[in-house]
C-alpha positions in Angstrom: -58.8 40.9 53.4 -62.2 42.4 53.8 -63.1 45.3 51.5 -65.0 48.3 52.7 -68.2 49.5 51.2 -66.3 52.3 49.6 -63.8 50.1 48.0 -66.4 47.9 46.6 -68.3 50.9 45.2 -64.9 52.0 43.4 -64.5 48.5 42.0 -68.0 48.5 40.7 -67.5 51.9 39.2 -64.3 50.8 37.4 -66.0 47.7 36.1 -68.9 49.8 34.8 -66.5 52.2 33.0 -64.6 49.3 31.6 -67.8 47.6 30.3 -69.0 51.0 28.9 -65.6 51.6 27.2 -65.6 48.1 25.7 -69.1 48.6 24.4 -68.2 52.0 22.9 -65.1 50.6 21.2 -67.2 47.6 19.9 -69.8 50.2 18.5 -67.0 52.2 16.9 -65.5 49.1 15.0 -69.0 48.3 14.0 -69.5 51.7 12.7 -66.4 51.6 10.8 -67.3 48.5 8.9 -71.0 49.3 8.6 -72.7 51.4 5.7 -75.6 53.7 6.5 -78.5 53.3 4.0 -80.5 56.5 4.6 -84.3 56.0 4.0 -86.3 59.2 2.9 -89.9 59.6 1.6 -91.0 63.2 0.9 -89.0 66.4 0.6 -91.3 69.4 0.8 -92.5 72.4 2.8 -96.2 71.6 2.7 -96.8 68.1 4.3 -96.3 68.3 8.0 -95.9 64.7 8.8 -93.0 62.3 10.0 -92.2 61.2 6.5 -91.6 64.6 5.0 -88.3 66.5 5.4 -88.4 70.2 4.7 -86.4 71.1 1.6 -84.0 73.5 3.6 -83.4 70.8 6.1 -82.7 68.1 3.4 -80.2 70.6 1.8 -78.6 71.0 5.1 -78.2 67.2 5.5 -76.7 66.8 2.0 -74.4 69.7 2.7 -73.3 68.0 6.0 -72.6 64.7 4.1 -70.7 66.6 1.3 -68.6 68.7 3.8 -67.8 65.8 6.1 -66.3 63.6 3.3 -69.2 61.1 2.7 -69.5 59.5 -0.7 -72.9 58.5 -2.1 -72.8 55.0 -3.6 -75.1 52.8 -5.7 -76.9 49.6 -4.7 -74.6 47.7 -6.9 -71.5 49.1 -5.1 -73.2 48.0 -1.8 -74.0 44.5 -3.1 -70.5 44.1 -4.5 -69.1 45.1 -1.0 -71.3 42.5 0.6 -71.1 39.6 -1.7 -67.5 40.0 -3.1 -65.7 42.1 -0.6 -65.3 44.9 -3.2 -63.8 48.2 -1.9 -66.0 51.1 -1.2 -65.1 54.8 -1.1 -64.1 56.5 2.2 -67.4 57.1 4.4 -69.9 55.5 2.0 -73.5 56.3 2.2 -76.6 55.0 0.2 -79.3 57.5 -0.1 -82.8 56.0 -0.8 -86.3 57.4 -1.3 -89.4 55.2 -1.0 -92.7 55.6 -3.1 -91.7 58.0 -5.8 -93.1 61.3 -4.8 -92.9 64.0 -7.3 -91.0 66.3 -4.8 -88.1 63.9 -5.0 -87.7 65.4 -8.6 -88.7 69.0 -7.8 -86.9 69.4 -4.5 -84.5 66.6 -3.7 -83.1 66.0 -7.2 -81.6 69.6 -7.6 -80.0 69.4 -4.1 -78.5 66.0 -4.8 -77.0 67.5 -8.0 -75.7 70.5 -6.3 -73.7 68.4 -3.8 -72.6 65.7 -6.3 -74.8 63.0 -4.7 -76.4 60.1 -6.3 -79.4 58.3 -4.8 -82.0 55.5 -5.4 -85.7 55.9 -5.7 -88.0 52.9 -5.1 -90.9 53.4 -7.2 -94.7 52.2 -6.8 -94.9 51.7 -10.5 -98.8 52.1 -10.8 -98.7 55.4 -9.2 -96.4 57.0 -11.8 -98.3 59.3 -14.2 -101.5 58.5 -12.3 -101.6 60.6 -9.1 -100.5 64.2 -8.7 -98.1 63.8 -5.8 -96.2 61.1 -7.7 -93.6 61.2 -10.4 -94.3 61.3 -14.1 -92.5 58.7 -16.1 -90.8 61.6 -18.1 -89.4 62.8 -14.5 -88.2 59.3 -13.7 -86.5 59.0 -17.2 -84.7 62.3 -16.7 -83.4 61.3 -13.3 -82.4 57.9 -14.4 -80.4 59.5 -17.3 -78.7 61.7 -14.8 -77.6 58.6 -12.7 -80.4 58.3 -10.1 -81.1 54.5 -9.7 -84.6 53.5 -10.0 -85.6 50.5 -7.8 -88.9 48.6 -7.3 -91.4 49.2 -4.6 -93.8 46.9 -6.2 -96.8 47.7 -8.5 -99.3 48.9 -5.8 -97.7 49.0 -2.5 -99.6 46.1 -1.1 -98.1 44.5 2.0 -96.6 41.2 0.4 -96.8 38.6 3.1 -100.0 36.7 2.8 -100.5 37.5 -1.0 -100.8 34.3 -3.2 -97.8 33.4 -5.2 -99.3 34.6 -8.5 -100.1 37.9 -6.8 -96.6 38.2 -5.5 -95.2 37.7 -9.0 -97.6 40.3 -10.2 -96.5 42.9 -7.7 -92.8 42.2 -7.7 -92.1 41.2 -11.2 -94.7 43.5 -12.6 -93.1 46.5 -10.8 -89.7 45.4 -12.2 -90.8 45.2 -15.8 -92.6 48.4 -15.8 -89.6 50.2 -14.6 -87.2 48.5 -17.0 -89.7 49.2 -19.9 -89.8 52.9 -19.1 -86.1 53.5 -18.3 -84.6 51.0 -20.7 -82.3 49.9 -17.8 -82.3 46.8 -15.6 -83.5 47.1 -12.0 -82.3 44.6 -9.5 -83.2 45.9 -6.1 -86.5 46.0 -4.2 -87.7 47.8 -1.1 -90.5 45.8 0.5 -93.6 47.9 1.2 -93.9 48.7 4.9 -90.7 46.5 5.3 -92.8 43.4 5.4 -91.5 40.1 4.0 -91.7 36.4 4.5 -89.9 33.3 3.0 -92.2 33.4 -0.1 -91.5 37.1 -0.6 -87.7 36.5 -0.5 -88.1 33.5 -2.9 -90.1 35.3 -5.4 -87.6 38.4 -5.4 -84.8 36.0 -6.0 -86.7 34.1 -8.8 -87.5 37.5 -10.5 -83.6 38.3 -10.7 -83.2 40.7 -7.9 -79.9 41.0 -6.3 -81.0 42.5 -3.0 -83.9 43.8 -0.9 -84.3 46.6 1.7 -86.3 46.5 4.9 -87.2 49.3 7.3 -85.2 47.7 10.1 -83.1 50.4 11.8 -79.4 49.6 11.5 -76.3 49.9 9.5 -75.5 47.3 6.7 -72.5 45.1 7.6 -70.4 42.5 5.8 -72.2 39.3 6.1 -75.6 40.7 6.1 -78.3 38.9 4.0 -78.5 40.9 0.7 -82.2 40.4 0.6 -82.7 41.7 4.2 -80.8 45.0 4.3 -81.3 47.5 7.1 -81.7 51.2 6.7 -81.6 54.5 8.7 -85.1 56.1 8.7 -84.8 59.9 8.3 -87.8 61.9 9.7 -88.2 65.6 9.5 -91.4 67.0 10.7 -90.2 69.3 13.6 -87.7 72.0 14.3 -85.1 69.3 15.5 -84.9 67.6 12.1 -81.3 68.2 11.5 -80.1 67.4 15.0 -81.9 64.0 14.8 -80.4 63.3 11.4 -77.0 63.6 12.9 -77.9 61.5 15.9 -79.5 58.8 13.7 -76.6 58.8 11.2 -73.8 58.5 13.9 -75.7 56.5 16.4 -77.1 53.8 14.2 -75.2 50.9 15.7 -76.6 51.8 19.2 -80.0 52.7 18.2 -80.4 49.6 16.0 -79.6 47.5 19.0 -82.2 49.3 21.1 -84.9 49.0 18.4 -84.2 45.2 18.1 -84.6 45.0 22.0 -87.8 47.0 21.8 -89.2 44.7 19.1 -88.3 41.6 21.2 -90.1 43.0 24.2 -93.2 43.7 22.2 -93.0 40.3 20.6 -92.7 38.5 24.0 -95.6 40.5 25.6 -93.8 43.3 27.3 -95.1 46.4 25.6 -94.8 48.6 28.7 -91.1 47.8 29.1 -90.6 48.5 25.4 -92.3 51.9 25.7 -89.5 53.2 27.8 -86.9 52.7 25.2 -86.2 56.0 23.6 -85.1 56.4 20.0 -84.3 59.7 18.4 
C-alpha cells in the first residue's frame, strides 16, 4: 500500500508528538528526583547588574517557595541524600549566596527568617571586615548562630585552576580555617570561584576535608552526581522580568541545563554561531 503525502504528514506529526511527550515525561521524572540549588549573589536596590536581585523581588521569590510547599535544606542534607540515600523533605531546595555581600545580612537574611528559610553563604574570607560591600565577621557570626550555613569561597576569589599546589592549599584550606575560627563551627562545602576547577582543585578540596563542592553549571542535582561537582540554578534579577525568569529557571532547570550543555559543547567544538541561537531565560 502506497501512503499519500497527507498520510505521511500525519504519521510524522504523530511521531513528533510521541517524541515530545516522551521527552516531557522524562524531564518530569528527572525534575521529581532532582534538587534545585539556587545561586544568588547580591540582594539590594542600588546595583543594577545581572548578579543583583532587588529586595522586593527576592521576597517575592521566597514567598513563592514558601507558599508552594518548598522546604529549604542544608548542604549536609543534600550530601546525605546523594551519598547515603537519606530522605529529603517534600520539594527540597538549597538556597545559596556567593561572595558574602553585606546586603545578604541587611536585606536577604530578614526575608529568609520571615519565611522560615535557611540558606548557605559561601564567603570570600579575606573580604570580610575589610571592604564596605562585604559582611563583617560579627554579621557572619550572627547569621551562623541563627542557622545560616557558612561555606568556603576561598580566601581571595582567585580562579583556582593553574595555581600551584601550595597556593591551592592556601586559598582552599585557608578559607576553611578562617571561617571555622570565626564561627567555631566546621565548614565542609566549597563553591569554586567562577565555577572553575580541575583535577588538582578537586584533590585539594578532598584532602582539606570538604564533603562537596558547587559549580556554576546550570542544572538540578541528581542522585549519582559527583558531590564535588554539584550544579546550581543561577538566579539573576536586573530587569522587570526577574520574578518571571525565576519561575522559568526553577521549573525548567532540567531542560535549560541540557540546552546549556549543548551550547557549551558547540562553543568547545568551534561552532559559536550555532551556540548563539540557543536561548536561555
